[in-house]
matplotlib code that plots the C-alpha trace (Angstrom):
import matplotlib.pyplot as plt

x = [0.0, 2.8, 4.5, 1.2, 1.0, 4.6, 4.0, 1.0, 3.0, 5.7, 3.2, 1.9, 5.4, 6.0, 2.8, 3.8, 7.2, 5.6, 3.4, 5.5, 8.1, 8.6, 11.3, 14.7, 14.1, 11.2, 13.3, 15.9, 13.3, 11.3, 13.9, 16.5, 19.1, 22.3, 24.7, 27.4, 30.2, 31.7, 30.5, 28.2, 27.4, 29.5, 27.9, 30.3, 31.7, 33.2, 33.5, 30.8, 28.1, 29.1, 26.6, 25.6, 23.3, 20.4, 18.9, 15.2, 14.4, 11.6, 12.1, 10.1, 7.5, 4.4, 1.5, -2.2, -2.9, -6.1, -8.0, -10.2, -12.1, -11.5, -14.4, -15.2, -18.4, -20.3, -21.1, -24.9, -27.2, -28.7, -32.0, -33.4, -36.9, -38.7, -40.6, -44.0, -47.4, -50.5, -52.6, -53.4, -53.8, -52.5, -49.9, -46.7, -46.8, -43.5, -40.3, -38.4, -35.3, -32.4, -30.2, -27.6, -29.7, -29.8, -33.3, -34.8, -37.8, -40.9, -39.3, -41.4, -40.1, -42.8, -46.2, -49.1, -51.8, -54.9, -57.3, -59.3, -59.3, -60.7, -63.4, -64.4, -64.4, -66.9, -69.1, -69.1, -69.8, -72.9, -74.1, -73.6, -75.6, -78.6, -78.2, -78.1, -81.3, -83.2, -81.9, -82.9, -86.4, -86.6, -85.3, -87.9, -90.7, -89.3, -89.2, -92.8, -93.9, -92.1, -93.7, -97.1, -96.5, -95.4, -98.6, -100.7, -98.8, -99.3, -103.1, -103.3, -101.4, -103.9, -106.8, -105.3, -104.7, -108.4, -109.5, -107.4, -108.9, -112.5, -111.7, -110.5, -113.7, -115.9, -113.8, -114.4, -118.2, -118.2, -116.3, -118.9, -121.7, -120.0, -119.7, -123.4, -124.5, -121.5, -123.6, -126.3, -123.6, -121.8, -125.0, -126.0, -122.5, -122.7, -126.2, -125.2, -122.2, -124.4, -126.8, -124.0, -122.7, -126.2, -126.8, -123.6, -124.4, -127.9, -126.5, -124.0, -126.6, -128.9, -126.2, -125.4, -129.1, -129.5, -126.5, -127.8, -131.3, -129.8, -127.9, -131.0, -132.9, -130.2, -130.1, -133.9, -133.9, -131.4, -133.5, -136.6, -134.6, -133.3, -136.8, -138.1, -135.1, -135.8, -139.5, -138.4, -136.0, -138.7, -141.1, -138.4, -137.5, -141.1, -141.5, -138.5, -139.4, -143.0, -141.6, -141.2, -138.9, -136.5, -133.0, -131.1, -128.8, -131.7, -133.1, -129.6, -129.2, -132.7, -131.9, -128.5, -130.2, -132.8, -130.1, -128.1, -131.2, -132.0, -128.5, -128.4, -131.8, -130.6, -127.4, -129.6, -131.9, -128.9, -127.4, -130.7, -130.9, -127.5, -128.5, -131.7, -129.7, -127.4, -130.5, -132.0, -128.8, -128.6, -132.3, -131.8, -128.7, -130.7, -133.4, -131.0, -129.3, -132.7, -133.8, -130.5, -130.9, -134.5, -133.4, -130.5, -132.7, -135.4, -132.8, -131.4, -134.9, -136.5, -138.1, -136.3, -136.9, -134.9, -131.3, -129.0, -131.6, -131.0, -134.0, -132.6, -129.2, -131.0, -133.1, -129.9, -128.2, -131.2, -131.3, -127.6, -127.9, -125.2, -125.8, -125.5, -122.3, -120.8, -121.6, -120.0, -116.9, -116.6, -117.0, -114.3, -112.0, -112.6, -112.0, -108.7, -107.6, -108.5, -106.7, -103.6, -103.6, -104.0, -101.2, -98.9, -99.5, -99.0, -95.8, -94.5, -95.5, -93.6, -90.5, -90.6, -90.9, -87.8, -85.8, -86.9, -85.9, -82.5, -81.9, -82.9, -80.5, -77.7, -78.6, -78.4, -75.0, -73.7, -75.1, -72.4, -69.6, -68.5, -65.8, -65.4, -64.9, -62.4, -60.5, -60.5, -59.1, -56.5, -55.6, -55.4, -53.1, -51.1, -50.5, -47.8, -45.2, -42.7, -39.5, -40.1, -36.5, -33.6, -30.9, -29.7, -31.8, -29.9, -32.4, -35.1, -37.3, -40.0, -40.4, -43.0, -46.1, -45.7, -48.9, -48.7, -49.6, -50.2, -47.7, -45.9, -44.9, -41.5, -40.8, -37.4, -35.1, -33.8, -30.9, -29.2, -25.7, -24.3, -25.3, -23.9, -23.4, -21.4, -23.3, -21.1, -21.1, -19.4, -17.8, -19.5, -16.4, -16.3, -20.0, -20.2, -17.6, -19.2, -21.8, -24.1, -22.5, -18.8, -16.5, -15.1, -12.2, -13.1, -10.9, -11.4, -9.3, -11.2, -9.3, -6.7, -9.1, -9.4, -13.1, -14.9, -18.2, -20.0, -21.8, -25.4, -27.0, -26.2, -28.6, -29.8, -30.0, -27.0, -26.7, -24.6, -22.5, -24.7, -25.6, -23.1, -21.1, -20.4, -19.3, -21.7, -21.9, -24.1, -25.1, -24.6, -24.3, -21.7, -22.8, -20.3, -20.0, -20.3, -20.8, -17.3, -16.3, -15.6, -17.4, -19.9, -22.7, -21.6, -17.9, -16.0, -14.8, -12.9, -13.6, -11.9, -14.4, -12.6, -13.3, -11.0, -8.0, -5.5, -3.5, 0.1, 1.5, 4.6, 3.8, 6.0, 5.3, 4.3, 7.7, 9.6, 8.4, 10.1, 10.4, 13.5, 14.6, 12.5, 9.4, 9.3, 8.3, 11.3, 12.2, 15.7, 16.9, 19.9, 23.0, 25.8, 26.1, 24.4, 20.8, 20.1, 16.9, 14.5, 11.6, 8.3, 4.6, 2.3, -1.1, -3.5, -3.0, -4.1, -3.5, 0.1, 1.0, 1.3, 1.4, 4.4, 5.4, 8.4, 10.1, 13.2, 11.6, 12.1, 10.9, 13.4, 14.9, 15.6, 14.0, 14.9, 11.8, 12.1, 13.1, 14.6, 18.1, 18.4, 15.1, 15.9, 19.1, 17.7, 17.6, 20.4, 21.3, 23.8, 26.5, 24.3, 21.4, 19.3, 17.8, 19.7, 17.9, 16.4, 17.2, 13.9, 12.8, 10.9, 8.7, 6.4, 4.6, 1.2, -2.0, -1.0, -3.6, -3.3, -0.8, -0.2, -0.6, 1.8, 4.5, 5.8, 6.4, 8.5, 12.0, 13.7, 10.9, 8.6, 5.6, 2.3, 0.0, -3.6, -5.3, -7.3, -6.1, -3.1, -1.1, -4.3, -5.5, -4.9, -7.4, -8.4, -9.0]
y = [0.0, 2.4, 1.7, 2.5, 5.9, 6.7, 5.9, 8.3, 11.0, 10.5, 10.9, 14.1, 15.4, 14.8, 16.6, 19.5, 20.0, 20.7, 23.4, 25.0, 27.3, 30.7, 33.4, 32.8, 35.8, 34.0, 30.9, 33.0, 34.2, 31.0, 28.2, 27.2, 25.5, 23.9, 24.6, 22.1, 23.5, 20.2, 18.6, 15.6, 12.8, 14.5, 17.9, 20.8, 22.9, 25.7, 27.2, 29.1, 27.6, 26.8, 24.5, 23.6, 20.9, 22.0, 20.0, 20.8, 21.4, 22.5, 24.6, 23.1, 25.4, 25.0, 25.5, 24.9, 22.1, 22.4, 20.0, 21.9, 21.9, 24.7, 26.1, 29.1, 31.0, 34.2, 36.8, 37.2, 38.9, 36.9, 38.7, 39.8, 41.3, 42.0, 45.2, 44.4, 45.9, 44.1, 46.5, 45.3, 47.7, 50.9, 53.1, 54.0, 57.8, 58.2, 56.2, 57.8, 55.7, 54.7, 51.6, 51.9, 54.0, 52.8, 52.6, 51.7, 49.5, 51.6, 54.1, 54.9, 53.3, 54.2, 55.6, 54.6, 56.7, 56.6, 58.5, 55.4, 54.0, 57.2, 57.3, 53.8, 54.6, 57.4, 55.1, 52.5, 55.1, 56.4, 52.8, 52.4, 55.5, 54.1, 50.8, 52.5, 54.5, 51.4, 49.5, 52.3, 52.3, 48.5, 48.8, 51.5, 49.3, 46.4, 48.5, 49.6, 46.0, 44.9, 47.6, 46.7, 43.0, 43.9, 45.8, 43.0, 40.5, 42.7, 43.0, 39.2, 38.7, 41.0, 39.1, 35.8, 37.1, 38.2, 34.8, 33.1, 35.3, 34.5, 30.8, 30.9, 32.7, 30.1, 27.3, 28.6, 28.8, 25.4, 23.9, 25.4, 23.9, 20.5, 20.7, 21.5, 18.3, 16.2, 13.9, 13.4, 13.0, 10.4, 8.5, 8.6, 7.5, 4.5, 3.6, 4.0, 1.8, -0.8, -0.7, -1.2, -4.1, -5.6, -5.2, -7.0, -9.7, -10.2, -10.3, -12.9, -15.0, -14.8, -16.1, -19.0, -19.8, -19.9, -22.1, -24.5, -24.6, -25.4, -28.2, -29.5, -29.4, -31.4, -34.1, -34.3, -34.9, -37.7, -39.3, -39.2, -40.9, -43.6, -44.2, -44.9, -47.1, -49.1, -49.5, -50.8, -53.3, -54.5, -55.1, -57.0, -59.1, -60.1, -61.0, -63.3, -64.9, -65.6, -67.2, -70.9, -71.3, -68.6, -69.9, -69.4, -67.1, -64.8, -64.9, -64.0, -61.1, -59.8, -59.9, -58.1, -55.4, -54.9, -54.7, -52.1, -50.0, -50.1, -49.1, -46.2, -44.9, -45.0, -43.0, -40.5, -40.1, -39.5, -37.0, -35.2, -35.1, -33.5, -30.9, -30.3, -29.6, -27.2, -25.5, -25.1, -23.6, -21.2, -20.2, -19.5, -17.4, -15.5, -14.9, -13.5, -11.3, -10.1, -9.2, -7.3, -5.5, -4.5, -3.1, -1.1, 0.1, 1.1, 3.2, 5.0, 5.5, 6.4, 9.8, 12.8, 11.4, 8.2, 8.6, 7.8, 8.4, 10.5, 12.5, 13.4, 14.4, 16.5, 18.2, 19.0, 20.4, 22.5, 23.8, 24.7, 26.2, 23.6, 23.2, 26.9, 27.2, 24.2, 25.7, 29.0, 27.1, 25.1, 28.3, 30.0, 27.1, 27.4, 31.2, 30.7, 28.1, 30.3, 33.3, 31.1, 30.1, 33.7, 34.8, 32.1, 33.2, 36.9, 36.1, 34.1, 36.9, 39.3, 37.0, 36.9, 40.7, 41.0, 38.7, 40.6, 43.9, 42.5, 41.2, 44.7, 46.3, 44.0, 44.8, 48.5, 48.1, 46.0, 48.4, 50.9, 48.5, 47.0, 44.4, 46.1, 49.5, 48.0, 46.4, 49.7, 51.5, 48.8, 49.3, 53.0, 52.5, 50.0, 52.6, 53.9, 51.1, 50.9, 48.9, 45.8, 45.6, 47.9, 47.6, 48.8, 49.1, 46.8, 46.9, 49.1, 47.0, 49.6, 53.2, 55.9, 55.0, 51.3, 49.5, 47.1, 43.4, 42.4, 40.3, 39.3, 42.9, 43.5, 47.2, 47.1, 44.7, 45.5, 43.5, 43.6, 44.5, 44.3, 40.8, 38.6, 35.0, 33.0, 30.7, 27.8, 24.0, 21.1, 18.1, 14.8, 13.4, 16.3, 16.8, 13.8, 15.6, 19.0, 19.9, 22.9, 25.4, 24.5, 27.6, 29.0, 31.4, 33.6, 35.7, 37.6, 39.2, 42.4, 43.0, 41.5, 40.8, 37.4, 37.0, 34.5, 32.7, 29.4, 26.8, 27.8, 25.5, 22.2, 21.0, 17.4, 16.8, 16.6, 18.4, 17.5, 19.7, 18.9, 16.3, 13.5, 14.7, 12.5, 15.3, 15.6, 18.6, 19.8, 23.4, 25.2, 28.6, 30.1, 33.0, 35.8, 37.0, 40.7, 43.6, 45.0, 42.8, 45.2, 42.8, 43.6, 41.4, 39.5, 39.3, 36.0, 34.7, 31.8, 29.9, 27.2, 25.0, 24.0, 20.3, 19.9, 21.5, 21.0, 23.7, 24.0, 20.9, 20.3, 19.8, 18.5, 17.4, 13.8, 13.0, 14.2, 11.1, 7.8, 4.4, 2.9, -0.7, -1.3, -0.1, 3.1, 6.5, 8.8, 12.3, 13.5, 16.5, 18.5, 18.1, 20.2, 18.9, 15.7, 14.7, 12.4, 10.2, 11.0, 8.6, 10.3, 9.6, 10.8, 12.4, 14.3, 14.2, 16.4, 15.8, 17.0, 17.5, 15.4, 16.1, 14.7, 14.6, 13.5, 14.5, 15.1, 17.6, 21.3, 24.4, 25.8, 22.4, 21.9, 18.9, 17.3, 17.7, 14.2, 11.2, 9.9, 11.6, 11.2, 13.0, 15.7, 16.5, 16.6, 20.4, 21.9, 25.7, 27.9, 29.7, 32.9, 30.9, 30.6, 27.2, 25.5, 25.0, 21.5, 20.5, 18.6, 20.3, 23.5, 24.8, 27.8, 29.8, 30.4, 28.5, 26.6, 24.3, 21.8, 24.3, 24.6, 28.1, 29.9, 30.7, 27.1, 26.9, 24.0, 25.1, 24.2, 24.1, 21.2, 23.4, 21.8, 23.6, 22.5, 25.9, 27.6, 29.9, 32.1, 31.2, 30.5, 27.3, 24.4, 22.1, 19.6, 22.0]
z = [0.0, 0.9, -2.5, -4.3, -2.5, -3.3, -6.9, -7.0, -5.4, -8.0, -10.7, -9.1, -8.9, -12.6, -13.5, -11.3, -12.8, -16.1, -14.6, -11.9, -13.5, -12.0, -12.3, -10.6, -8.4, -6.8, -6.3, -4.5, -2.0, -1.5, -1.8, 0.6, -1.6, -0.7, -3.6, -4.3, -6.3, -7.3, -10.5, -10.1, -12.5, -15.2, -14.9, -15.8, -13.0, -15.0, -18.4, -20.1, -18.0, -14.4, -12.8, -9.1, -7.8, -5.4, -2.5, -1.9, 1.8, 4.1, 7.2, 10.0, 11.6, 13.7, 11.3, 10.7, 8.3, 6.4, 4.2, 1.8, -1.5, -4.0, -6.0, -8.1, -8.7, -9.3, -6.7, -6.3, -3.9, -1.0, -1.6, -5.0, -5.4, -8.6, -8.4, -10.0, -10.2, -9.1, -11.2, -14.7, -17.7, -16.0, -17.7, -15.9, -15.3, -13.5, -12.6, -9.8, -9.7, -12.0, -12.2, -9.5, -7.1, -3.5, -2.0, 1.4, 2.0, 1.4, -1.0, -4.1, -7.2, -9.7, -10.1, -12.3, -14.0, -11.7, -14.0, -15.1, -11.6, -10.1, -12.8, -12.0, -8.2, -8.9, -10.9, -8.2, -5.5, -7.5, -7.8, -4.0, -3.3, -5.2, -3.4, -0.1, -0.9, -1.9, 1.1, 3.4, 2.1, 2.5, 6.0, 6.9, 5.7, 7.6, 10.8, 10.2, 9.7, 12.8, 14.9, 13.6, 14.2, 17.7, 18.4, 17.0, 19.2, 22.2, 21.5, 21.1, 24.4, 26.2, 24.7, 25.8, 29.3, 29.4, 28.2, 30.8, 33.5, 32.3, 32.2, 35.8, 36.9, 35.1, 36.5, 40.0, 39.4, 37.8, 40.7, 43.1, 41.0, 40.9, 44.7, 45.0, 43.1, 44.2, 46.5, 43.8, 41.2, 43.3, 44.0, 40.3, 39.2, 41.6, 40.4, 36.8, 37.4, 39.1, 36.2, 33.8, 35.8, 36.1, 32.4, 31.6, 34.2, 32.7, 29.2, 30.2, 32.1, 29.1, 26.8, 29.2, 29.5, 25.7, 25.4, 28.0, 26.5, 23.0, 24.6, 26.4, 23.1, 21.3, 24.0, 24.2, 20.5, 21.0, 23.7, 21.4, 18.7, 21.1, 22.4, 18.9, 18.2, 21.4, 20.5, 17.0, 18.6, 21.1, 18.2, 16.2, 19.3, 20.0, 16.3, 16.3, 19.5, 18.2, 15.0, 15.7, 12.8, 14.0, 14.6, 17.7, 16.0, 15.0, 18.5, 19.9, 17.4, 18.2, 21.9, 21.4, 19.4, 22.1, 24.8, 22.8, 22.2, 25.9, 26.8, 24.3, 25.6, 29.2, 28.2, 26.3, 29.3, 31.6, 29.3, 29.0, 32.8, 33.0, 30.4, 32.4, 35.5, 33.6, 32.1, 35.5, 36.9, 33.9, 34.4, 38.1, 37.3, 34.6, 37.1, 39.6, 37.0, 35.8, 39.2, 39.8, 36.5, 37.3, 40.7, 39.2, 36.4, 38.8, 40.8, 37.7, 36.2, 39.4, 40.2, 41.7, 45.2, 44.4, 45.5, 42.6, 39.9, 36.8, 37.8, 41.2, 39.6, 37.0, 39.8, 41.7, 38.7, 37.9, 41.4, 41.1, 37.6, 36.8, 33.0, 32.4, 34.5, 32.8, 29.3, 30.3, 31.5, 28.3, 26.3, 28.3, 27.7, 23.9, 24.0, 25.9, 23.4, 20.4, 22.1, 22.6, 19.0, 17.9, 20.2, 18.9, 15.3, 16.2, 18.0, 15.1, 12.7, 15.0, 15.0, 11.2, 11.1, 13.4, 11.2, 8.1, 9.8, 10.8, 7.2, 5.9, 8.3, 7.2, 3.6, 4.4, 6.1, 3.2, 0.7, 1.9, 1.1, -2.1, -2.9, -6.3, -4.6, -2.1, -5.0, -6.9, -3.8, -3.5, -7.1, -6.5, -3.5, -5.6, -8.2, -5.8, -6.3, -3.4, -2.7, -0.6, 0.6, 1.0, -1.6, -5.0, -8.1, -10.6, -13.5, -14.9, -17.2, -18.0, -19.1, -18.7, -20.8, -20.6, -19.6, -16.7, -17.1, -13.4, -11.5, -14.6, -15.3, -13.7, -13.5, -11.7, -9.9, -6.4, -5.0, -1.6, -2.5, 1.0, 1.9, -0.9, -1.7, -4.2, -6.6, -7.3, -7.9, -6.2, -8.0, -7.4, -5.7, -3.2, -2.4, -0.1, 2.2, 2.1, 4.7, 5.2, 7.6, 6.7, 6.9, 3.8, 2.9, -0.1, -2.4, -5.6, -8.3, -7.6, -4.4, -2.1, 0.8, 2.3, 3.3, 5.4, 4.7, 5.0, 2.9, 2.9, 0.3, -1.5, -4.2, -3.6, -7.3, -9.6, -13.0, -16.0, -18.2, -21.3, -23.9, -23.9, -20.9, -18.0, -15.7, -12.8, -10.4, -7.6, -7.5, -4.2, -2.5, -0.1, 2.0, 2.6, 6.1, 6.8, 4.4, 4.2, 1.3, -1.6, -4.0, -6.6, -8.0, -11.0, -10.1, -10.1, -6.8, -5.4, -2.2, -0.1, 1.7, 4.9, 5.4, 8.4, 10.0, 12.8, 14.5, 15.8, 14.1, 12.0, 8.3, 5.4, 1.8, 1.3, -0.3, 2.8, 4.8, 4.1, 5.6, 7.2, 7.2, 10.4, 8.7, 10.7, 9.3, 9.0, 7.8, 7.1, 9.2, 8.0, 10.0, 8.4, 4.8, 5.7, 6.5, 9.5, 9.7, 12.5, 13.3, 13.3, 13.7, 10.9, 11.4, 9.3, 5.5, 2.6, -1.1, -0.8, 2.9, 6.0, 9.7, 11.5, 15.2, 17.3, 20.5, 18.4, 16.1, 16.8, 15.1, 12.6, 11.6, 7.9, 6.5, 3.2, 1.0, -0.4, 1.5, -1.7, -1.8, -5.6, -6.2, -3.7, -5.4, -8.9, -9.2, -11.2, -10.9, -12.7, -10.6, -10.4, -9.0, -12.2, -13.1, -15.8, -19.1, -19.6, -16.1, -16.0, -12.7, -11.9, -9.3, -8.7, -6.1, -7.7, -7.1, -3.9, -2.5, 0.3, 1.6, 5.4, 6.8, 9.1, 6.6, 6.3, 2.6, 1.4, 0.5, -2.7, -5.2, -4.4, -4.5, -5.6, -8.0, -8.3, -8.6, -5.9, -3.1, -3.4, -0.4, 1.6, 3.1, 0.8, -0.7, -3.3, -6.1]

ax = plt.figure().add_subplot(projection="3d")
ax.plot(x, y, z, "-o")
ax.set_aspect("equal")
plt.show()
């Protein structure tokens, strides 16, 4: 695995030597080079072109190592508002701003011609006046109807109260009359009840008697028939017995027939006797019931001197003027019921009149309002078009005389030029590591300021470069902190998204770390003209740099930039310090990413170049 890493680093170094070529004056400042005056590997040491060999080194300093992703994008406003008109079909009469003007929320941007709206307002107001007049008339009629209904209900209530009073008077008289005939009434009720009971008893006894008599008749008829049958059997028996030629069988049969007829007659006579007994019982009960009925009827139908008779009750009622008082009471009840019905109807009519009056009042109140008028007033107010936010007018899309088309008609564009963001995109191999809220370092060619910001948006959906392209990116936004940025909308900007960082550590290029025979990580520290190995522990890594630690390391030590001595000594310089032509090695200062901060730049030219921050926190590019 270590060999594979080393191979990749070698490939990166080869790519870099093709890109990183800077003037010798830069090399003199940035590179710490050990010059060897002697020739090496046949290189000339004198003559027209004296040569020296340089060893690439890195001065060890405590630094901050940062892993980051470099992106570029366009500066945009965090808030952009299209100034539109909600009024349709109105001409623009005045535009009070120009592109570049700064405005505050509520400032007037433009005005619309209100002549047509004012004319329509007057028409609607005239129509409302007519509506109010008609509604007032209807309300007045409803009030009159309600008052009349109230008076009618009040009169009906008075009549009802009078009827109730009269019924109470009649009821008192009627109760007195009933008390006066109560004894006779009670006696009559008792007699009448007895007559009813006696009548029912008599009717039931009559029915039972009729049933018993019908049964007696039926059994008497059976007896008569059995008597005749016996006489016939007797005659037949005597005839057989008198016949000398009759056989014994004939005589026996005649005897048997005679015996059977005798038995049947005896049974018929017994049954008839039972029926006679039942008939006698029913007759006695009927006699008793009839006598009870006659007595009860005699009481009820007796003269006025008979207690319980109808005549005595009628006489008592006549003496108490009962019938007249009862008739008056019944009439009073009917009058009260009719008065109650009339009152109910009048109260219902009054309730309906109140409802009609309330509806008329609502109609009158509504007649003074109009949705159309409110809309026209809103349109009138909307003819003064104001800024929704504070910012800078960046576009004017209309001119005086243009007719608005509602919400789709953009008159101007206002953008917040102080609070800005960078619209950018993230590569698909980076977006997994980038999170909302990550800090960013921002620079621009427009000034030399180093700004701060944070990742504020990452699209969840990828986009491609176009038809047939396999490049995939994810759009995103980086919000710039503060307002003292010196940037303008539309400028290009660069940003380093800080994925992770560690402070106060020693950092060297990847190639500076090697492996000794024991498999330990080592770096080579300058000791005079030699470089001695020091065992180290590695930590955080970026694409080009690695953290190292050891108790033997000290700030200011000179580390060989490549653990491979041959590679480290592959730089060739002329005697005046300029790089020899076709030396095969070069290095530069521009576009350093993955670079540790704190001034710890690798000495001797092993400077990576992947684009991005100028001397800022390094990244993946």
